[in-house]
N, C-alpha and C positions, 0 to 999 in steps of 0.2 A: 455551462461554461466554467463556473466556479468549481464544480466538482472535478472536471478534467484538469483544471489548473492546479488545484491543491493536491490531487493524487499524483500528478507528475512531479510536483515539487517535492513530495515525500520521497518518491523514487530517486529523484536527482540528489537529494541530501544524503540518502544512504549509499548511493553509488559513489559520491564524493568521499564519504567515510571509508569505503572499501579501498578507493584509490589512494587516499592518504596513508592508510595503515599498511597496505600490501607493498607499496613502493618504498616504504621506510624500513622494511625488514632488512636486517643486516645480511649481506652475502659474503661469507668467508671465502678467502682465496682458495683454500683447499677444497671447497665444495664444487668449484668450477673445474677442478682437475680430477677426472675419474680415476687416474692412476696414483694419486697421492695417498700417503699413509694417513688413515683416519684414526686419531686417538679416541679413547673413550669419551673425552670431553666434547670433541667435535660430533661424535655420534649422538650423544645426549642432547647437544644443542640442536642438531638437525631434527631429532625426534620432537623436541619441544616446539620447533617452528611448524612442523607438520601437524602436530596436535592443535596448535594455535589457529592455523588456517582452517582446519576442519571445524573447530568450535566457533570461530568467527563467522564463517559462512552459515552455520546452523543457527546461531543466535540472531544474526541480522535477518534471516528469513523468518524466524520466530517473531521478531519485533515487528516486521511489516505485516505478518499474518495477524497479530493481535490488533494492530491498528485497522487493518482491512475488515476484520470481523466486527470490530466496534462500529465502523461506518456502515457496513452492510446490515447489521442487526437493527439499525435505526428504522428500517423499512418494515420490521416485524412488529406485531402487537405485543402487549405486555405478557400475555400467556401463551404466545406462539413460539415454538422452538424450530430452528432450522433443521431440515432433514439432512441425512448423512450424505446424500449425493451432492447437495449444494456445499456442505461444509468441506467435503473432500477436494473441492476445486483448488483450494489453497493449501497445499501440503506443507507440513513442517514436522519437526521431531523435538521431543522434550525428554528429559530425564524424569524419573519418578518424583524427585524433589521439586523440580520445576513444575510438573503437572499438578502436584498438590498445592503449590503456591498460586498458580493461575486460576485454580478452580475454587477460589474463595467465594466469589459471588457471581450470579448470573445477571445482575442489574447493570444499568448503564454506568454506575459508579465503579462497579467491579471491572467492567471493560476498560475504563480509563486507568484504573490501578494496574492492570496487566501491562499496558503500554509503558508506563513509568517503570514497572518492575523489570521488563525486558530491556529497557534502556540502561538501567543500572547494571544488569548482567553484562551487557556489551562493554560498558565502561570498566567494570571490574576485570574483565578478560584482558582489555588493552592495558590497563594499569599493571596487572600481574605480569604480562609479557614485557612491559617496559622495565619493571623491576628486575627481570631476568636478563636485561640488556640485549633484548632481541631486536631493538630498533636502532637505526643510525642516529635519529634525532630524539633526544630525550624530551623534547617539547611536544611529542605526539599526543600526550594526554590532553593538553589544552586544546589542540586543534581538533581532536576527535570530539571533545565535549562541545565545541562550538558547532560542529557539523550536526551533532545529535540535537542540539538546541534548535537548529534550523528545521530538522525533521519534526520535532515536537510542535514547533510553531505552525508548520504547514498542516500537520495533523489536527491541531486545535482549530485552524481555519476551516478545514474540511468538516470537522465535527460540528462547528457552528452552523454550517450549511445543512448538514444531515439532520440535526436535532431541533432546528428552529423551523417551525411550520406555522401556517396561518391558523388563527383560532377557529375552532369548529363553528362558532356562532357566525363568524364572517362568511365562512364557506356555505353555511346553510342559507344565509341571506342571499348570496349570489345565485345559488341554485333556485331559490324561490323567485327572484327577479327574472331569471332566465325562463322559468316556466310561465310566469305571468305574461312576459312579452310574447312568448310563442303562442299563447292563447288569445291575447288581445289584438295583436297586429293584424291577423286576418280580417277582423271586423272593420279595420280602416282601409284595407286593400280591396274589399269586396265591391265597393262602389266604382273602382277603377278597373280591376282585373276581371270582375264578375266570375265566370265559370273557370277562369284560369287562376283563381286565387290560391288554389292548392299548391301550385308550383313554387311561388315565392315563400309560402308558409313552410313547405318542407325544407327549402334551402335555408331559411332562417333558423329553423329548429336544429337542423343538422350542424349548421355553423356554430350556433351558440353552445349547444351541448358538446360539440367536438372541441371547442376552445376550452371549455371547462375540464374536459377529460385530459387534454394536453397539458393544461396548467397543473392539474393534480399529478400527472406523471413527471413533470419537470420540477415540481416543488422539491423533491428529494432525489438527487441524481444517483444515490447509492442504493444498492439492494441486489436482488437476485433476478430481476427481469432482464429481458434482452436489450431494452433501451437504456438500461442503467450503465454506469461506468464499470467496465470489466476489470475489477481490481485483481482477479486471479491472473489475468494476462500481464498486468503490470508486475505482479509478484514473480511470474516466470521470467519475464525480461530482466528484472533486477538480479535474479539468481544467475542467469546467463552472463550478465555483465560482471558479477563478482568472480565467477569462474574464469572469465577471460582475463580479468585483472590479476588473479592469482597466478596464471600462466605467464602473462606478459611481464610480471614483476621480476621474474628470474631471467628473462631474455634481454639482457642489457647490452649485449655485444651487437656489432653491425650485422644487419640482416636478420635480426631477431624475429621479425614477422614471418619471413619465409621459413625460418627454422621451425617456428610454432606450427605453421600450416603443414609442413612435412611430418612433424610429429603426430599431428591429429589426422593425417591421411586425407587432407582436404585440398 
């Protein structure tokens, strides 16, 4: 339950960041008129906004991928590396400089550093666009920073769930008690059940050991198993929401939704 809640709060925070940023991009009057004369300044401004949208989408996906990889790697051992098939489920792209920066460490501290690093990159991109006067509201920096703080708060809550586990000594004691009860209870039932003692004994053993296995599986909701939270699906849904926000932000006239559907042939 906590794993689902925190993962969807992470996705919600980044979706709100995308909505705040994309809906605040300035729309010049000449951009809406296809027959208007475009000066070099307007062409350069349009190119800057296109570049910003591309980089914003890429960096937001990189940010969520770093957080998701950090949470999923909590299910791996210290010396275990995730295989390429599992790692490719959450696609992202980086420049060579960004790749060199995120490959500083393979430890859990290194994973946390990557999330903060990607968050800084997103904020730097938004601040740079704001300095170029690409936004209608100059206060977009503060609002974006607040949304990113909500994302980091949700990620830290999820990290606490992922990396906090029951001590091994307590787990060993519970397995020992379960085994002892499975061995001792049939001696109490034999005077009542006689030749049918095997049936409640089997049911007891299956129930106790099954509960222990379920508890172990639910202890960490993140990982690469089928019963874990599918963070790659959340990442894909987030990218689709950002793409929709990028398209809808330009359709501010009446009937914009129908126009968008006609442009996308849907």
